[in-house]
C-alpha positions as CSV (number, residue, x, y, z in Angstrom):
1,X,-0.1,-0.3,0.1
2,X,0.9,3.4,-0.5
3,X,1.5,6.2,1.9
4,X,-0.4,9.2,1.4
5,X,-0.3,12.8,2.8
6,X,-3.4,14.6,2.5
7,X,-2.5,18.7,2.8
8,X,-5.3,20.8,4.7
9,X,-5.2,24.4,5.8
10,X,-7.7,26.6,8.1
11,X,-10.0,26.7,4.8
12,X,-10.2,23.2,5.2
13,X,-12.1,23.1,8.2
14,X,-15.7,25.0,9.3
15,X,-17.0,24.4,12.6
16,X,-14.6,22.2,13.9
17,X,-15.9,20.1,10.9
18,X,-13.8,19.3,7.8
19,X,-15.5,20.9,5.0
20,X,-17.0,18.8,2.2
21,X,-13.7,18.8,-0.2
22,X,-11.3,18.2,2.7
23,X,-13.6,15.0,3.5
24,X,-13.4,13.8,-0.2
25,X,-9.8,14.2,-0.2
26,X,-9.9,12.0,2.9
27,X,-12.1,9.6,1.6
28,X,-10.5,9.2,-1.6
29,X,-6.9,9.0,0.0
30,X,-8.2,5.8,2.1
31,X,-8.3,4.0,-1.4
32,X,-4.7,4.6,-1.7
33,X,-3.1,3.6,1.5
34,X,-2.2,5.0,5.0
35,X,-3.2,8.7,5.3
36,X,-1.1,11.1,7.3
37,X,-2.4,14.7,7.0
38,X,-0.3,18.0,7.1
39,X,-2.0,20.6,8.2
40,X,-1.6,24.3,8.2
41,X,-4.7,25.0,10.4
42,X,-4.8,26.2,14.1
43,X,-6.4,24.1,17.0
44,X,-4.5,20.7,16.0
45,X,-6.3,18.7,18.6
46,X,-9.8,19.8,16.8
47,X,-8.1,18.9,13.8
48,X,-6.7,15.5,14.7
49,X,-10.2,14.4,16.1
50,X,-11.9,15.7,12.5
51,X,-9.8,14.0,10.4
52,X,-9.7,10.6,12.8
53,X,-13.2,10.2,11.9
54,X,-12.3,9.9,8.3
55,X,-9.6,7.5,8.8
56,X,-5.9,9.7,9.0
57,X,-4.0,8.2,11.2
58,X,-1.2,11.2,11.9
59,X,-1.6,14.6,11.7
60,X,1.7,16.9,10.8
61,X,1.0,20.2,12.4
62,X,2.2,23.6,11.2
63,X,1.1,26.7,13.2
64,X,-0.2,29.4,11.1
65,X,2.2,31.8,12.6
66,X,5.2,29.6,11.2
67,X,4.4,30.3,7.9
68,X,3.2,33.8,8.4
69,X,2.0,36.1,5.9
70,X,4.4,34.3,3.3
71,X,2.4,33.3,0.1
72,X,2.7,29.4,-1.2
73,X,6.2,29.0,-1.5
74,X,6.6,28.2,2.2
75,X,3.7,26.1,2.3
76,X,5.3,24.1,-0.7
77,X,8.4,23.7,0.9
78,X,7.3,22.1,4.1
79,X,5.1,19.8,1.8
80,X,8.2,18.7,0.1
81,X,10.0,18.3,3.5
82,X,7.3,16.6,5.5
83,X,7.0,13.9,1.9
84,X,10.6,13.3,2.1
85,X,10.5,13.0,5.7
86,X,7.9,9.8,6.4
87,X,8.3,8.6,2.6
88,X,5.0,9.4,1.2
89,X,4.2,8.3,-2.3
90,X,1.4,9.9,-3.0
91,X,0.1,13.7,-2.1
92,X,-3.7,14.5,-2.2
93,X,-4.5,18.5,-2.4
94,X,-7.7,20.4,-3.3
95,X,-7.8,21.5,-6.9
96,X,-8.4,25.5,-6.1
97,X,-5.9,28.0,-6.9
98,X,-3.6,27.7,-4.1
99,X,-3.9,24.1,-4.1
100,X,-2.4,23.6,-7.3
101,X,0.3,26.1,-7.1
102,X,1.7,24.3,-3.9
103,X,1.3,20.9,-5.8
104,X,3.8,22.7,-9.0
105,X,6.1,24.2,-6.4
106,X,6.6,21.0,-4.3
107,X,6.8,18.9,-7.4
108,X,9.6,20.6,-8.7
109,X,11.5,19.8,-5.1
110,X,10.5,16.4,-5.1
111,X,11.2,15.9,-8.8
112,X,7.4,14.4,-8.6
113,X,4.3,14.3,-11.1
114,X,1.4,16.1,-11.2
115,X,-1.9,15.6,-11.9
116,X,-4.2,18.3,-11.7
117,X,-8.2,18.5,-11.7
118,X,-9.0,14.8,-10.8
119,X,-12.3,13.3,-10.3
120,X,-11.2,10.0,-8.8
121,X,-8.1,8.4,-7.5
122,X,-7.2,4.7,-7.3
123,X,-4.1,2.3,-6.9
124,X,-3.2,0.1,-10.1
125,X,-0.2,-1.9,-9.8
126,X,1.3,0.3,-7.3
127,X,0.8,3.2,-9.2
128,X,-1.7,6.5,-8.7
129,X,-4.1,6.4,-11.7
130,X,-6.5,9.3,-11.7
131,X,-9.6,9.8,-13.9
132,X,-10.2,13.4,-15.5
133,X,-13.3,14.4,-16.7
134,X,-12.0,16.3,-20.2
135,X,-14.0,18.0,-23.1
136,X,-17.0,19.1,-21.7
137,X,-17.5,16.2,-20.1
138,X,-17.6,14.2,-23.1
139,X,-14.6,12.2,-22.3
140,X,-13.1,10.5,-19.3
141,X,-9.3,9.8,-19.6
142,X,-7.0,8.1,-16.9
143,X,-3.4,9.2,-16.2
144,X,-0.7,8.0,-13.8
145,X,2.9,9.9,-13.4
146,X,6.1,7.2,-13.6
147,X,8.1,9.2,-11.2
148,X,8.3,8.1,-7.3
149,X,6.1,10.5,-6.0
150,X,3.0,11.6,-7.3
151,X,1.2,14.8,-6.5
152,X,-2.5,15.0,-7.3
153,X,-4.9,17.9,-6.8
154,X,-9.0,16.8,-6.6
155,X,-11.7,18.5,-7.8
156,X,-14.5,19.2,-5.4
157,X,-17.3,16.8,-5.3
158,X,-15.7,14.1,-6.8
159,X,-16.7,11.4,-3.9
160,X,-19.4,11.4,-1.4
161,X,-17.0,11.7,2.0
162,X,-17.5,8.5,4.0
163,X,-16.1,8.4,7.6
164,X,-14.8,5.3,9.1
165,X,-16.7,3.3,11.4
166,X,-15.0,4.1,14.9
167,X,-12.4,6.3,13.8
168,X,-10.1,7.5,16.6
169,X,-8.3,11.0,16.7
170,X,-5.2,10.8,14.8
171,X,-1.6,11.1,16.2
172,X,-0.1,14.8,16.4
173,X,3.4,14.9,15.0
174,X,4.7,18.4,15.1
175,X,6.8,18.8,11.6
176,X,10.4,19.3,12.5
177,X,11.7,22.5,13.4
178,X,14.2,21.9,10.9
179,X,12.0,21.7,7.8
180,X,10.3,25.1,8.9
181,X,13.6,26.9,9.9
182,X,14.5,26.0,6.6
183,X,12.2,27.8,4.6
184,X,13.5,31.2,3.5
185,X,11.0,33.7,3.7
186,X,13.0,36.8,3.6
187,X,12.6,37.5,-0.4
188,X,8.9,36.1,-0.4
189,X,5.8,37.8,-1.8
190,X,3.9,38.3,1.2
191,X,0.1,39.0,2.1
192,X,0.1,42.9,3.3
193,X,-4.1,43.0,3.9
194,X,-6.6,40.6,4.2
195,X,-10.4,41.0,4.7
196,X,-12.8,38.3,5.5
197,X,-15.4,37.5,3.0
198,X,-18.7,38.5,3.8
199,X,-21.2,35.4,4.5
200,X,-24.2,35.2,2.5
201,X,-25.8,32.6,3.9
202,X,-25.7,30.3,0.7
203,X,-22.9,27.2,0.7
204,X,-19.7,27.8,-1.2
205,X,-19.5,28.0,-4.7
206,X,-17.0,25.3,-5.2
207,X,-18.7,22.8,-2.7
208,X,-22.4,23.4,-3.5
209,X,-24.2,20.3,-4.6
210,X,-26.2,23.1,-6.5
211,X,-25.3,25.7,-8.5
212,X,-27.8,28.7,-10.7
213,X,-25.8,30.4,-12.7
214,X,-26.7,33.7,-14.8
215,X,-25.2,35.4,-17.8
216,X,-26.0,37.9,-20.2
217,X,-29.3,36.7,-20.5
218,X,-30.1,37.7,-17.3
219,X,-29.9,41.7,-18.6
220,X,-28.7,43.2,-15.5
221,X,-27.3,43.4,-12.2
222,X,-30.7,44.2,-10.5
223,X,-32.3,40.9,-12.2
224,X,-29.7,38.7,-10.8
225,X,-32.2,38.8,-7.7
226,X,-34.2,36.2,-9.6
227,X,-31.3,34.0,-9.9
228,X,-30.3,34.2,-6.1
229,X,-34.0,33.3,-5.5
230,X,-33.8,30.1,-7.4
231,X,-30.6,29.4,-5.6
232,X,-32.3,29.8,-2.3
233,X,-35.3,28.0,-2.9
234,X,-32.9,25.1,-3.8
235,X,-30.1,25.6,-1.1
236,X,-27.7,26.4,-4.0
237,X,-24.8,28.5,-4.6
238,X,-24.9,31.6,-6.9
239,X,-22.6,31.7,-10.1
240,X,-22.4,34.1,-13.1
241,X,-21.0,33.6,-16.7
242,X,-18.0,35.6,-17.3
243,X,-20.2,38.1,-19.8
244,X,-22.5,38.9,-16.7
245,X,-19.2,39.6,-14.6
246,X,-17.0,41.8,-17.0
247,X,-20.8,43.6,-17.3
248,X,-20.7,44.4,-13.7
249,X,-23.7,42.4,-12.8
250,X,-22.0,39.9,-10.3
251,X,-18.4,39.8,-8.4
252,X,-15.6,38.2,-10.0
253,X,-15.5,35.6,-7.3
254,X,-18.5,34.0,-8.4
255,X,-17.4,33.7,-12.0
256,X,-17.6,29.9,-13.1
257,X,-15.4,29.4,-16.3
258,X,-11.8,28.9,-17.7
259,X,-11.1,32.3,-16.2
260,X,-13.0,32.2,-12.9
261,X,-13.8,29.1,-10.5
262,X,-14.7,25.2,-11.3
263,X,-17.4,23.4,-10.4
264,X,-18.5,19.9,-10.4
265,X,-22.3,20.4,-8.6
266,X,-24.6,17.5,-8.6
267,X,-26.9,19.7,-10.8
268,X,-25.9,23.1,-12.7
269,X,-28.8,25.0,-13.9
270,X,-27.5,27.7,-16.5
271,X,-29.4,30.5,-16.9
272,X,-29.4,32.8,-19.9
273,X,-26.2,31.3,-20.6
274,X,-25.1,30.8,-24.2
275,X,-22.6,27.9,-23.2
276,X,-19.3,29.1,-24.7
277,X,-16.3,26.5,-24.3
278,X,-14.9,28.8,-21.6
279,X,-17.8,28.6,-19.7
280,X,-18.3,24.8,-20.0
281,X,-14.6,24.4,-19.0
282,X,-15.7,25.6,-15.4
283,X,-18.6,23.2,-14.9
284,X,-18.3,20.5,-17.6
285,X,-18.0,17.8,-14.5
286,X,-21.5,18.4,-13.2
287,X,-23.7,15.4,-12.7
288,X,-26.9,17.0,-14.2
289,X,-27.0,20.1,-16.5
290,X,-30.3,22.0,-16.7
291,X,-30.2,24.9,-19.4
292,X,-32.7,27.9,-19.8
293,X,-32.1,29.8,-22.8
294,X,-34.4,31.6,-25.6
295,X,-32.1,30.2,-28.0
296,X,-32.6,26.3,-29.1
297,X,-29.4,26.9,-31.0
298,X,-27.6,27.7,-27.7
299,X,-24.3,25.5,-27.3
300,X,-25.5,25.1,-23.7
301,X,-28.2,22.8,-24.9
302,X,-25.4,20.0,-26.8
303,X,-24.6,19.3,-23.1
304,X,-27.6,19.7,-21.1
305,X,-29.4,17.0,-19.9
306,X,-32.7,18.9,-19.4
307,X,-33.3,22.0,-21.9
308,X,-35.8,24.6,-21.6
309,X,-36.2,26.8,-24.4
310,X,-37.9,30.3,-22.8
311,X,-37.1,33.5,-21.1
312,X,-35.6,32.9,-17.5
313,X,-37.8,35.8,-16.7
314,X,-40.7,33.6,-16.9
315,X,-39.4,30.3,-16.1
316,X,-37.0,31.0,-13.1
317,X,-39.6,32.5,-10.7
318,X,-42.0,29.8,-11.8
319,X,-39.2,27.1,-10.7
320,X,-38.3,28.8,-7.4
321,X,-42.1,29.0,-6.6
322,X,-42.6,25.3,-7.1
323,X,-39.0,24.6,-5.3
324,X,-40.4,26.5,-2.3
325,X,-43.6,24.2,-2.6
326,X,-41.9,21.2,-2.3
327,X,-39.7,21.8,0.7
């Protein structure tokens, strides 16, 4: 069996529990072998208890103050040091902006292969093999690295989280001081100002099982209230196409697509979105796609499981009303 290192930070926990993407990483890691966690979060004892419920046996703890306000270079160096120290042959990280950059930087230090945006992992003949969904979900490809260490970034909503029965708290092992001290932070880019994100009461866009997105067809920022209404009725998150974001109708943080966020919900509802390939790249792994558009020739219908040719301003309020009635 392979020794697996799962890398988590303070964004991987909410209310003392692993977030859904973190729980998915731990679930997938158990398929590959014994699971260690490298944690950059505080509350080490709480982390040990939380990840133990998902089968992790050891937590290598780094206090946030030890990496301070330095950007990802310090984390990548520590990941590489811990992998070398414990002899891990696989590393799993969330496939988000920071996770992918840490993966790339750590891979250079370790001479490791990197497989990004995985939706599944398995162990085949002693090697980690991944599955990726490509070309707007039209194909599933499988890949494996030939290097001794494989680093994998995993998309959210890749697997249903599965706690282990009777899982005990993981053993805590501080990361060796020399590994942290060896990180040169003197010339690295630093965070100078941070501001907490204001909560909307909706699930995080990349974690939501239902996403309702609006595009150019919404018509204005004010009319995005209809998109929000349907998302709230379904308990989902709100997304936007690049056209809607560029028009100033919705913040960039909610953009879905090649230059925005990648989502993989159970249900993706595209309202007034034509379905350009750049947008499809950000939601192509959605399990079910529902499209609402006045143009029957819109490319989004090519990948939709359910297509509605009609005005979203008529369809969306009716759908929201029906969803509330059924809750």
